[in-house]
Biopython code that builds the backbone (N, CA, C, O; Angstrom):
import numpy as np
from Bio.PDB.StructureBuilder import StructureBuilder

atoms = [
    (1, "MET", "N", (-12.614, 28.783, -21.788)),
    (1, "MET", "CA", (-13.168, 28.925, -20.497)),
    (1, "MET", "C", (-12.137, 29.512, -19.523)),
    (1, "MET", "O", (-12.381, 30.578, -18.957)),
    (2, "PHE", "N", (-10.992, 28.848, -19.314)),
    (2, "PHE", "CA", (-9.971, 29.388, -18.413)),
    (2, "PHE", "C", (-8.897, 30.183, -19.156)),
    (2, "PHE", "O", (-8.122, 30.908, -18.531)),
    (3, "ILE", "N", (-8.846, 30.055, -20.466)),
    (3, "ILE", "CA", (-7.826, 30.738, -21.262)),
    (3, "ILE", "C", (-8.435, 32.006, -21.842)),
    (3, "ILE", "O", (-9.491, 31.964, -22.473)),
    (4, "SER", "N", (-7.753, 33.148, -21.624)),
    (4, "SER", "CA", (-8.272, 34.408, -22.149)),
    (4, "SER", "C", (-7.800, 34.594, -23.583)),
    (4, "SER", "O", (-6.783, 34.034, -23.992)),
    (5, "ASN", "N", (-8.537, 35.372, -24.328)),
    (5, "ASN", "CA", (-8.200, 35.624, -25.728)),
    (5, "ASN", "C", (-7.062, 36.635, -25.809)),
    (5, "ASN", "O", (-7.016, 37.583, -25.025)),
    (6, "ALA", "N", (-6.144, 36.437, -26.755)),
    (6, "ALA", "CA", (-5.036, 37.364, -26.999)),
    (6, "ALA", "C", (-5.304, 38.077, -28.301)),
    (6, "ALA", "O", (-5.547, 37.437, -29.324)),
    (7, "TYR", "N", (-5.262, 39.398, -28.276)),
    (7, "TYR", "CA", (-5.532, 40.194, -29.465)),
    (7, "TYR", "C", (-4.257, 40.910, -29.888)),
    (7, "TYR", "O", (-3.501, 41.382, -29.038)),
    (8, "ALA", "N", (-4.011, 40.995, -31.191)),
    (8, "ALA", "CA", (-2.830, 41.693, -31.719)),
    (8, "ALA", "C", (-3.051, 43.180, -31.591)),
    (8, "ALA", "O", (-4.163, 43.678, -31.764)),
    (9, "GLN", "N", (-1.965, 43.891, -31.283)),
    (9, "GLN", "CA", (-2.063, 45.340, -31.175)),
    (9, "GLN", "C", (-1.695, 45.959, -32.502)),
    (9, "GLN", "O", (-0.870, 45.413, -33.235)),
    (10, "GLY", "N", (-2.270, 47.045, -32.811)),
    (10, "GLY", "CA", (-1.985, 47.739, -34.055)),
    (10, "GLY", "C", (-0.650, 48.487, -33.964)),
    (10, "GLY", "O", (-0.256, 48.922, -32.883)),
    (11, "THR", "N", (0.039, 48.635, -35.090)),
    (11, "THR", "CA", (1.308, 49.356, -35.114)),
    (11, "THR", "C", (1.037, 50.821, -35.376)),
    (11, "THR", "O", (0.138, 51.172, -36.140)),
    (12, "THR", "N", (1.815, 51.667, -34.744)),
    (12, "THR", "CA", (1.689, 53.101, -34.971)),
    (12, "THR", "C", (3.031, 53.605, -35.469)),
    (12, "THR", "O", (4.043, 53.473, -34.780)),
    (13, "ALA", "N", (3.043, 54.171, -36.643)),
    (13, "ALA", "CA", (4.269, 54.707, -37.234)),
    (13, "ALA", "C", (4.260, 56.213, -37.057)),
    (13, "ALA", "O", (4.022, 56.971, -37.997)),
    (14, "THR", "N", (4.525, 56.626, -35.828)),
    (14, "THR", "CA", (4.531, 58.061, -35.539)),
    (14, "THR", "C", (5.905, 58.470, -35.050)),
    (14, "THR", "O", (6.803, 57.638, -34.920)),
    (15, "ALA", "N", (6.058, 59.715, -34.788)),
    (15, "ALA", "CA", (7.331, 60.233, -34.283)),
    (15, "ALA", "C", (7.613, 59.693, -32.888)),
    (15, "ALA", "O", (8.773, 59.617, -32.484)),
    (16, "GLY", "N", (6.603, 59.326, -32.163)),
    (16, "GLY", "CA", (6.796, 58.752, -30.833)),
    (16, "GLY", "C", (7.546, 57.436, -30.891)),
    (16, "GLY", "O", (8.331, 57.137, -29.991)),
    (17, "GLY", "N", (7.323, 56.646, -31.926)),
    (17, "GLY", "CA", (8.034, 55.376, -32.084)),
    (17, "GLY", "C", (9.500, 55.591, -32.405)),
    (17, "GLY", "O", (10.351, 54.833, -31.940)),
    (18, "ALA", "N", (9.810, 56.612, -33.192)),
    (18, "ALA", "CA", (11.203, 56.920, -33.531)),
    (18, "ALA", "C", (11.949, 57.426, -32.309)),
    (18, "ALA", "O", (13.114, 57.086, -32.103)),
    (19, "ALA", "N", (11.285, 58.236, -31.502)),
    (19, "ALA", "CA", (11.920, 58.743, -30.283)),
    (19, "ALA", "C", (12.171, 57.610, -29.304)),
    (19, "ALA", "O", (13.178, 57.607, -28.597)),
    (20, "SER", "N", (11.272, 56.665, -29.262)),
    (20, "SER", "CA", (11.428, 55.527, -28.373)),
    (20, "SER", "C", (12.631, 54.678, -28.774)),
    (20, "SER", "O", (13.380, 54.221, -27.910)),
    (21, "SER", "N", (12.826, 54.461, -30.081)),
    (21, "SER", "CA", (13.971, 53.663, -30.523)),
    (21, "SER", "C", (15.281, 54.409, -30.281)),
    (21, "SER", "O", (16.311, 53.787, -30.021)),
    (22, "LEU", "N", (15.245, 55.748, -30.367)),
    (22, "LEU", "CA", (16.444, 56.540, -30.067)),
    (22, "LEU", "C", (16.793, 56.442, -28.592)),
    (22, "LEU", "O", (17.969, 56.382, -28.234)),
    (23, "MET", "N", (15.811, 56.426, -27.759)),
    (23, "MET", "CA", (16.031, 56.319, -26.303)),
    (23, "MET", "C", (16.603, 54.955, -25.929)),
    (23, "MET", "O", (17.261, 54.827, -24.897)),
    (24, "GLN", "N", (16.363, 53.937, -26.750)),
    (24, "GLN", "CA", (16.925, 52.618, -26.468)),
    (24, "GLN", "C", (18.432, 52.609, -26.685)),
    (24, "GLN", "O", (19.149, 51.886, -25.994)),
    (25, "PHE", "N", (18.928, 53.407, -27.641)),
    (25, "PHE", "CA", (20.363, 53.442, -27.930)),
    (25, "PHE", "C", (21.116, 54.449, -27.064)),
    (25, "PHE", "O", (22.347, 54.422, -27.027)),
    (26, "LEU", "N", (20.415, 55.324, -26.378)),
    (26, "LEU", "CA", (21.056, 56.340, -25.551)),
    (26, "LEU", "C", (21.976, 55.757, -24.469)),
    (26, "LEU", "O", (23.085, 56.266, -24.305)),
    (27, "PRO", "N", (21.578, 54.718, -23.723)),
    (27, "PRO", "CA", (22.492, 54.146, -22.731)),
    (27, "PRO", "C", (23.768, 53.578, -23.367)),
    (27, "PRO", "O", (24.849, 53.681, -22.787)),
    (28, "LEU", "N", (23.644, 52.987, -24.540)),
    (28, "LEU", "CA", (24.812, 52.438, -25.228)),
    (28, "LEU", "C", (25.776, 53.555, -25.630)),
    (28, "LEU", "O", (26.989, 53.421, -25.471)),
    (29, "VAL", "N", (25.237, 54.644, -26.144)),
    (29, "VAL", "CA", (26.069, 55.783, -26.531)),
    (29, "VAL", "C", (26.726, 56.395, -25.301)),
    (29, "VAL", "O", (27.909, 56.733, -25.337)),
    (30, "LEU", "N", (25.982, 56.540, -24.225)),
    (30, "LEU", "CA", (26.551, 57.090, -22.983)),
    (30, "LEU", "C", (27.654, 56.197, -22.425)),
    (30, "LEU", "O", (28.658, 56.701, -21.924)),
    (31, "MET", "N", (27.483, 54.885, -22.504)),
    (31, "MET", "CA", (28.529, 53.964, -22.033)),
    (31, "MET", "C", (29.797, 54.123, -22.856)),
    (31, "MET", "O", (30.896, 54.097, -22.301)),
    (32, "PHE", "N", (29.668, 54.289, -24.169)),
    (32, "PHE", "CA", (30.835, 54.471, -25.013)),
    (32, "PHE", "C", (31.555, 55.779, -24.688)),
    (32, "PHE", "O", (32.785, 55.815, -24.659)),
    (33, "VAL", "N", (30.807, 56.846, -24.444)),
    (33, "VAL", "CA", (31.409, 58.137, -24.106)),
    (33, "VAL", "C", (32.172, 58.038, -22.790)),
    (33, "VAL", "O", (33.296, 58.530, -22.685)),
    (34, "VAL", "N", (31.575, 57.413, -21.796)),
    (34, "VAL", "CA", (32.245, 57.237, -20.502)),
    (34, "VAL", "C", (33.486, 56.367, -20.664)),
    (34, "VAL", "O", (34.530, 56.679, -20.090)),
    (35, "LEU", "N", (33.396, 55.290, -21.427)),
    (35, "LEU", "CA", (34.537, 54.415, -21.677)),
    (35, "LEU", "C", (35.668, 55.183, -22.347)),
    (35, "LEU", "O", (36.836, 54.985, -22.009)),
    (36, "TYR", "N", (35.337, 56.052, -23.287)),
    (36, "TYR", "CA", (36.359, 56.837, -23.970)),
    (36, "TYR", "C", (37.112, 57.722, -22.991)),
    (36, "TYR", "O", (38.343, 57.751, -23.001)),
    (37, "PHE", "N", (36.385, 58.443, -22.145)),
    (37, "PHE", "CA", (37.036, 59.386, -21.234)),
    (37, "PHE", "C", (37.733, 58.708, -20.061)),
    (37, "PHE", "O", (38.665, 59.279, -19.496)),
    (38, "ILE", "N", (37.312, 57.518, -19.684)),
    (38, "ILE", "CA", (37.934, 56.842, -18.546)),
    (38, "ILE", "C", (39.092, 55.958, -18.973)),
    (38, "ILE", "O", (40.084, 55.880, -18.248)),
    (39, "MET", "N", (39.013, 55.285, -20.121)),
    (39, "MET", "CA", (40.036, 54.308, -20.502)),
    (39, "MET", "C", (40.846, 54.708, -21.731)),
    (39, "MET", "O", (42.076, 54.693, -21.681)),
    (40, "ILE", "N", (40.202, 55.055, -22.808)),
    (40, "ILE", "CA", (40.890, 55.231, -24.085)),
    (40, "ILE", "C", (41.728, 56.506, -24.099)),
    (40, "ILE", "O", (42.897, 56.467, -24.485)),
    (41, "ARG", "N", (41.156, 57.631, -23.686)),
    (41, "ARG", "CA", (41.873, 58.906, -23.741)),
    (41, "ARG", "C", (43.123, 58.925, -22.859)),
    (41, "ARG", "O", (44.169, 59.373, -23.331)),
    (42, "PRO", "N", (43.072, 58.461, -21.594)),
    (42, "PRO", "CA", (44.301, 58.442, -20.793)),
    (42, "PRO", "C", (45.378, 57.522, -21.373)),
    (42, "PRO", "O", (46.567, 57.829, -21.286)),
    (43, "GLN", "N", (44.971, 56.398, -21.962)),
    (43, "GLN", "CA", (45.947, 55.486, -22.567)),
    (43, "GLN", "C", (46.635, 56.140, -23.756)),
    (43, "GLN", "O", (47.844, 55.985, -23.930)),
    (44, "MET", "N", (45.887, 56.866, -24.571)),
    (44, "MET", "CA", (46.492, 57.554, -25.713)),
    (44, "MET", "C", (47.456, 58.640, -25.230)),
    (44, "MET", "O", (48.506, 58.846, -25.838)),
    (45, "LYS", "N", (47.112, 59.329, -24.156)),
    (45, "LYS", "CA", (47.992, 60.355, -23.590)),
    (45, "LYS", "C", (49.288, 59.719, -23.087)),
    (45, "LYS", "O", (50.372, 60.255, -23.316)),
    (46, "ARG", "N", (49.179, 58.576, -22.402)),
    (46, "ARG", "CA", (50.359, 57.866, -21.897)),
    (46, "ARG", "C", (51.258, 57.409, -23.044)),
    (46, "ARG", "O", (52.481, 57.509, -22.946)),
    (47, "GLN", "N", (50.673, 56.913, -24.121)),
    (47, "GLN", "CA", (51.450, 56.483, -25.279)),
    (47, "GLN", "C", (52.185, 57.658, -25.914)),
    (47, "GLN", "O", (53.334, 57.517, -26.332)),
    (48, "LYS", "N", (51.534, 58.808, -25.988)),
    (48, "LYS", "CA", (52.157, 59.989, -26.566)),
    (48, "LYS", "C", (53.344, 60.449, -25.710)),
    (48, "LYS", "O", (54.389, 60.817, -26.246)),
    (49, "GLU", "N", (53.185, 60.428, -24.392)),
    (49, "GLU", "CA", (54.275, 60.809, -23.491)),
    (49, "GLU", "C", (55.448, 59.837, -23.601)),
    (49, "GLU", "O", (56.605, 60.258, -23.584)),
    (50, "HIS", "N", (55.157, 58.531, -23.715)),
    (50, "HIS", "CA", (56.215, 57.522, -23.833)),
    (50, "HIS", "C", (56.984, 57.699, -25.135)),
    (50, "HIS", "O", (58.210, 57.585, -25.153)),
    (51, "LYS", "N", (56.280, 57.973, -26.215)),
    (51, "LYS", "CA", (56.949, 58.187, -27.497)),
    (51, "LYS", "C", (57.840, 59.420, -27.454)),
    (51, "LYS", "O", (58.945, 59.403, -27.997)),
    (52, "ALA", "N", (57.373, 60.492, -26.813)),
    (52, "ALA", "CA", (58.188, 61.699, -26.682)),
    (52, "ALA", "C", (59.436, 61.423, -25.853)),
    (52, "ALA", "O", (60.513, 61.933, -26.164)),
    (53, "MET", "N", (59.299, 60.615, -24.793)),
    (53, "MET", "CA", (60.442, 60.266, -23.952)),
    (53, "MET", "C", (61.468, 59.457, -24.745)),
    (53, "MET", "O", (62.670, 59.700, -24.636)),
    (54, "ILE", "N", (61.002, 58.507, -25.535)),
    (54, "ILE", "CA", (61.909, 57.664, -26.317)),
    (54, "ILE", "C", (62.608, 58.481, -27.401)),
    (54, "ILE", "O", (63.794, 58.277, -27.661)),
    (55, "ASP", "N", (61.891, 59.394, -28.027)),
    (55, "ASP", "CA", (62.485, 60.231, -29.068)),
    (55, "ASP", "C", (63.535, 61.186, -28.497)),
    (55, "ASP", "O", (64.451, 61.597, -29.209)),
    (56, "ALA", "N", (63.406, 61.537, -27.225)),
    (56, "ALA", "CA", (64.328, 62.492, -26.606)),
    (56, "ALA", "C", (65.547, 61.826, -25.975)),
    (56, "ALA", "O", (66.380, 62.516, -25.387)),
    (57, "LEU", "N", (65.674, 60.509, -26.081)),
    (57, "LEU", "CA", (66.830, 59.829, -25.481)),
    (57, "LEU", "C", (68.127, 60.296, -26.120)),
    (57, "LEU", "O", (68.192, 60.547, -27.324)),
    (58, "ALA", "N", (69.155, 60.406, -25.292)),
    (58, "ALA", "CA", (70.468, 60.825, -25.780)),
    (58, "ALA", "C", (71.540, 59.967, -25.109)),
    (58, "ALA", "O", (71.291, 59.323, -24.090)),
    (59, "LYS", "N", (72.713, 59.972, -25.690)),
    (59, "LYS", "CA", (73.826, 59.211, -25.132)),
    (59, "LYS", "C", (74.147, 59.765, -23.749)),
    (59, "LYS", "O", (74.244, 60.978, -23.562)),
    (60, "GLY", "N", (74.311, 58.869, -22.787)),
    (60, "GLY", "CA", (74.621, 59.271, -21.419)),
    (60, "GLY", "C", (73.418, 59.330, -20.503)),
    (60, "GLY", "O", (73.578, 59.476, -19.291)),
    (61, "ASP", "N", (72.214, 59.220, -21.051)),
    (61, "ASP", "CA", (71.016, 59.213, -20.211)),
    (61, "ASP", "C", (70.980, 57.941, -19.384)),
    (61, "ASP", "O", (71.381, 56.874, -19.848)),
    (62, "GLU", "N", (70.501, 58.061, -18.167)),
    (62, "GLU", "CA", (70.351, 56.905, -17.282)),
    (62, "GLU", "C", (68.904, 56.440, -17.374)),
    (62, "GLU", "O", (67.977, 57.224, -17.166)),
    (63, "VAL", "N", (68.716, 55.159, -17.687)),
    (63, "VAL", "CA", (67.380, 54.650, -17.980)),
    (63, "VAL", "C", (67.094, 53.366, -17.226)),
    (63, "VAL", "O", (68.003, 52.676, -16.764)),
    (64, "VAL", "N", (65.812, 53.063, -17.112)),
    (64, "VAL", "CA", (65.338, 51.774, -16.622)),
    (64, "VAL", "C", (64.709, 51.078, -17.812)),
    (64, "VAL", "O", (63.825, 51.641, -18.457)),
    (65, "ILE", "N", (65.149, 49.855, -18.119)),
    (65, "ILE", "CA", (64.564, 49.118, -19.239)),
    (65, "ILE", "C", (63.557, 48.098, -18.710)),
    (65, "ILE", "O", (63.443, 47.900, -17.500)),
    (66, "GLY", "N", (62.844, 47.466, -19.602)),
    (66, "GLY", "CA", (61.696, 46.622, -19.300)),
    (66, "GLY", "C", (61.791, 45.701, -18.111)),
    (66, "GLY", "O", (60.831, 45.624, -17.343)),
    (67, "GLY", "N", (62.859, 45.016, -17.914)),
    (67, "GLY", "CA", (62.963, 44.050, -16.827)),
    (67, "GLY", "C", (63.382, 44.660, -15.509)),
    (67, "GLY", "O", (63.624, 43.939, -14.541)),
    (68, "GLY", "N", (63.474, 45.994, -15.456)),
    (68, "GLY", "CA", (63.881, 46.650, -14.224)),
    (68, "GLY", "C", (65.380, 46.878, -14.153)),
    (68, "GLY", "O", (65.892, 47.277, -13.108)),
    (69, "VAL", "N", (66.088, 46.632, -15.239)),
    (69, "VAL", "CA", (67.540, 46.809, -15.282)),
    (69, "VAL", "C", (67.847, 48.298, -15.466)),
    (69, "VAL", "O", (67.276, 48.965, -16.329)),
    (70, "ILE", "N", (68.761, 48.798, -14.635)),
    (70, "ILE", "CA", (69.152, 50.198, -14.707)),
    (70, "ILE", "C", (70.495, 50.282, -15.411)),
    (70, "ILE", "O", (71.394, 49.482, -15.151)),
    (71, "GLY", "N", (70.628, 51.255, -16.302)),
    (71, "GLY", "CA", (71.884, 51.416, -17.013)),
    (71, "GLY", "C", (71.989, 52.788, -17.647)),
    (71, "GLY", "O", (71.106, 53.634, -17.510)),
    (72, "ARG", "N", (73.102, 52.983, -18.348)),
    (72, "ARG", "CA", (73.372, 54.251, -19.028)),
    (72, "ARG", "C", (73.425, 53.993, -20.526)),
    (72, "ARG", "O", (74.023, 53.013, -20.970)),
    (73, "VAL", "N", (72.804, 54.864, -21.298)),
    (73, "VAL", "CA", (72.771, 54.711, -22.752)),
    (73, "VAL", "C", (74.178, 54.953, -23.291)),
    (73, "VAL", "O", (74.760, 56.019, -23.085)),
    (74, "ALA", "N", (74.725, 53.932, -23.996)),
    (74, "ALA", "CA", (76.067, 54.049, -24.555)),
    (74, "ALA", "C", (76.028, 54.409, -26.036)),
    (74, "ALA", "O", (76.801, 55.252, -26.491)),
    (75, "LYS", "N", (75.127, 53.770, -26.793)),
    (75, "LYS", "CA", (74.980, 54.045, -28.223)),
    (75, "LYS", "C", (73.499, 54.079, -28.556)),
    (75, "LYS", "O", (72.685, 53.397, -27.932)),
    (76, "ILE", "N", (73.168, 54.891, -29.554)),
    (76, "ILE", "CA", (71.769, 54.992, -29.983)),
    (76, "ILE", "C", (71.681, 54.688, -31.470)),
    (76, "ILE", "O", (72.402, 55.268, -32.283)),
    (77, "GLY", "N", (70.780, 53.765, -31.814)),
    (77, "GLY", "CA", (70.489, 53.469, -33.209)),
    (77, "GLY", "C", (69.059, 53.900, -33.520)),
    (77, "GLY", "O", (68.397, 54.538, -32.701)),
    (78, "ASP", "N", (68.594, 53.542, -34.711)),
    (78, "ASP", "CA", (67.225, 53.900, -35.091)),
    (78, "ASP", "C", (66.193, 53.223, -34.204)),
    (78, "ASP", "O", (65.274, 53.873, -33.706)),
    (79, "SER", "N", (66.341, 51.924, -34.007)),
    (79, "SER", "CA", (65.368, 51.199, -33.193)),
    (79, "SER", "C", (66.018, 50.432, -32.046)),
    (79, "SER", "O", (65.336, 49.728, -31.302)),
    (80, "VAL", "N", (67.345, 50.566, -31.902)),
    (80, "VAL", "CA", (68.079, 49.791, -30.904)),
    (80, "VAL", "C", (68.942, 50.724, -30.057)),
    (80, "VAL", "O", (69.530, 51.681, -30.562)),
    (81, "LEU", "N", (69.006, 50.423, -28.757)),
    (81, "LEU", "CA", (69.895, 51.135, -27.839)),
    (81, "LEU", "C", (70.915, 50.159, -27.282)),
    (81, "LEU", "O", (70.615, 48.979, -27.097)),
    (82, "HIS", "N", (72.106, 50.641, -27.017)),
    (82, "HIS", "CA", (73.103, 49.879, -26.284)),
    (82, "HIS", "C", (73.171, 50.504, -24.896)),
    (82, "HIS", "O", (73.584, 51.654, -24.740)),
    (83, "VAL", "N", (72.759, 49.731, -23.885)),
    (83, "VAL", "CA", (72.703, 50.233, -22.522)),
    (83, "VAL", "C", (73.823, 49.570, -21.728)),
    (83, "VAL", "O", (73.914, 48.344, -21.675)),
    (84, "GLU", "N", (74.671, 50.385, -21.113)),
    (84, "GLU", "CA", (75.772, 49.870, -20.295)),
    (84, "GLU", "C", (75.222, 49.622, -18.894)),
    (84, "GLU", "O", (74.812, 50.555, -18.202)),
    (85, "VAL", "N", (75.219, 48.344, -18.480)),
    (85, "VAL", "CA", (74.666, 47.971, -17.180)),
    (85, "VAL", "C", (75.757, 47.769, -16.137)),
    (85, "VAL", "O", (75.476, 47.799, -14.939)),
    (86, "ALA", "N", (76.984, 47.565, -16.569)),
    (86, "ALA", "CA", (78.141, 47.456, -15.683)),
    (86, "ALA", "C", (79.350, 47.883, -16.502)),
    (86, "ALA", "O", (79.236, 48.126, -17.703)),
    (87, "LYS", "N", (80.499, 47.973, -15.859)),
    (87, "LYS", "CA", (81.699, 48.380, -16.572)),
    (87, "LYS", "C", (82.010, 47.357, -17.665)),
    (87, "LYS", "O", (82.170, 46.168, -17.388)),
    (88, "ASP", "N", (82.094, 47.834, -18.913)),
    (88, "ASP", "CA", (82.375, 47.022, -20.100)),
    (88, "ASP", "C", (81.320, 45.949, -20.375)),
    (88, "ASP", "O", (81.612, 44.949, -21.031)),
    (89, "VAL", "N", (80.108, 46.148, -19.881)),
    (89, "VAL", "CA", (79.005, 45.217, -20.159)),
    (89, "VAL", "C", (77.859, 46.034, -20.762)),
    (89, "VAL", "O", (77.260, 46.875, -20.092)),
    (90, "GLU", "N", (77.566, 45.770, -22.040)),
    (90, "GLU", "CA", (76.484, 46.471, -22.719)),
    (90, "GLU", "C", (75.385, 45.493, -23.109)),
    (90, "GLU", "O", (75.649, 44.365, -23.523)),
    (91, "VAL", "N", (74.161, 45.948, -22.968)),
    (91, "VAL", "CA", (72.985, 45.170, -23.345)),
    (91, "VAL", "C", (72.328, 45.900, -24.509)),
    (91, "VAL", "O", (72.138, 47.116, -24.469)),
    (92, "GLN", "N", (71.985, 45.147, -25.538)),
    (92, "GLN", "CA", (71.334, 45.724, -26.699)),
    (92, "GLN", "C", (69.823, 45.514, -26.553)),
    (92, "GLN", "O", (69.358, 44.378, -26.462)),
    (93, "VAL", "N", (69.061, 46.610, -26.532)),
    (93, "VAL", "CA", (67.607, 46.530, -26.331)),
    (93, "VAL", "C", (66.892, 47.405, -27.349)),
    (93, "VAL", "O", (67.494, 48.298, -27.947)),
    (94, "GLN", "N", (65.619, 47.146, -27.538)),
    (94, "GLN", "CA", (64.801, 47.994, -28.402)),
    (94, "GLN", "C", (64.505, 49.297, -27.675)),
    (94, "GLN", "O", (64.429, 49.331, -26.447)),
    (95, "ARG", "N", (64.340, 50.365, -28.443)),
    (95, "ARG", "CA", (64.060, 51.673, -27.834)),
    (95, "ARG", "C", (62.773, 51.642, -27.022)),
    (95, "ARG", "O", (62.679, 52.286, -25.977)),
    (96, "SER", "N", (61.784, 50.897, -27.498)),
    (96, "SER", "CA", (60.485, 50.876, -26.821)),
    (96, "SER", "C", (60.533, 50.175, -25.464)),
    (96, "SER", "O", (59.587, 50.287, -24.684)),
    (97, "SER", "N", (61.622, 49.452, -25.167)),
    (97, "SER", "CA", (61.717, 48.767, -23.879)),
    (97, "SER", "C", (62.145, 49.693, -22.754)),
    (97, "SER", "O", (62.170, 49.278, -21.595)),
    (98, "VAL", "N", (62.482, 50.935, -23.068)),
    (98, "VAL", "CA", (62.836, 51.898, -22.024)),
    (98, "VAL", "C", (61.553, 52.307, -21.302)),
    (98, "VAL", "O", (60.600, 52.775, -21.924)),
    (99, "VAL", "N", (61.542, 52.125, -19.993)),
    (99, "VAL", "CA", (60.370, 52.402, -19.190)),
    (99, "VAL", "C", (60.445, 53.807, -18.598)),
    (99, "VAL", "O", (59.438, 54.512, -18.524)),
    (100, "GLN", "N", (61.653, 54.213, -18.174)),
    (100, "GLN", "CA", (61.778, 55.476, -17.477)),
    (100, "GLN", "C", (63.167, 56.047, -17.680)),
    (100, "GLN", "O", (64.141, 55.298, -17.758)),
    (101, "VAL", "N", (63.269, 57.342, -17.764)),
    (101, "VAL", "CA", (64.554, 58.029, -17.791)),
    (101, "VAL", "C", (64.786, 58.563, -16.388)),
    (101, "VAL", "O", (63.957, 59.296, -15.848)),
    (102, "LEU", "N", (65.917, 58.193, -15.800)),
    (102, "LEU", "CA", (66.229, 58.588, -14.424)),
    (102, "LEU", "C", (66.951, 59.919, -14.396)),
    (102, "LEU", "O", (67.558, 60.313, -15.392)),
    (103, "PRO", "N", (66.897, 60.620, -13.271)),
    (103, "PRO", "CA", (67.670, 61.859, -13.130)),
    (103, "PRO", "C", (69.167, 61.556, -13.161)),
    (103, "PRO", "O", (69.594, 60.470, -12.769)),
    (104, "LYS", "N", (69.958, 62.518, -13.627)),
    (104, "LYS", "CA", (71.411, 62.333, -13.690)),
    (104, "LYS", "C", (71.967, 62.040, -12.305)),
    (104, "LYS", "O", (71.537, 62.634, -11.317)),
    (105, "GLY", "N", (72.922, 61.123, -12.239)),
    (105, "GLY", "CA", (73.557, 60.780, -10.979)),
    (105, "GLY", "C", (72.897, 59.647, -10.222)),
    (105, "GLY", "O", (73.393, 59.240, -9.171)),
    (106, "THR", "N", (71.800, 59.133, -10.723)),
    (106, "THR", "CA", (71.127, 58.018, -10.050)),
    (106, "THR", "C", (71.919, 56.730, -10.202)),
    (106, "THR", "O", (72.066, 55.962, -9.252)),
    (107, "TYR", "N", (72.425, 56.503, -11.398)),
    (107, "TYR", "CA", (73.200, 55.282, -11.700)),
    (107, "TYR", "C", (74.669, 55.599, -11.501)),
    (107, "TYR", "O", (75.188, 56.540, -12.101)),
    (108, "LYS", "N", (75.336, 54.833, -10.675)),
    (108, "LYS", "CA", (76.771, 55.091, -10.401)),
    (108, "LYS", "C", (77.644, 54.063, -11.065)),
    (108, "LYS", "O", (78.868, 54.122, -10.945)),
]
sb = StructureBuilder()
sb.init_structure("model")
sb.init_model(0)
sb.init_chain("A")
sb.init_seg("    ")
for serial, (resi, resn, name, xyz) in enumerate(atoms, 1):
    if name == "N":
        sb.init_residue(resn, " ", resi, " ")
    sb.init_atom(name, np.array(xyz, "f"), 0.0, 1.0, " ", f" {name:<3s}", serial, name[0])
structure = sb.get_structure()
């Protein structure tokens, strides 16, 4: 009396149904593309630049290491640098901890 009847709808297996399911995934694909160009690609570029900077280090370069300590490269190893932070004071750090190479004459 107050309750209406519910009837099942028939399924249609046509090309329209396939296009509809493709349209459901389109926003997800677009979000991934935007995420790639906004976050992933710039990070990969930054990593490549940092690796090139670390590979180009030479004895006598003035650098800033991870904690903000400024010094001059005294010795270079495969994965370790000896950075002179004061007269006769050397700190041994990993190459990857170098944040920035300073212009010559910055560190006195």
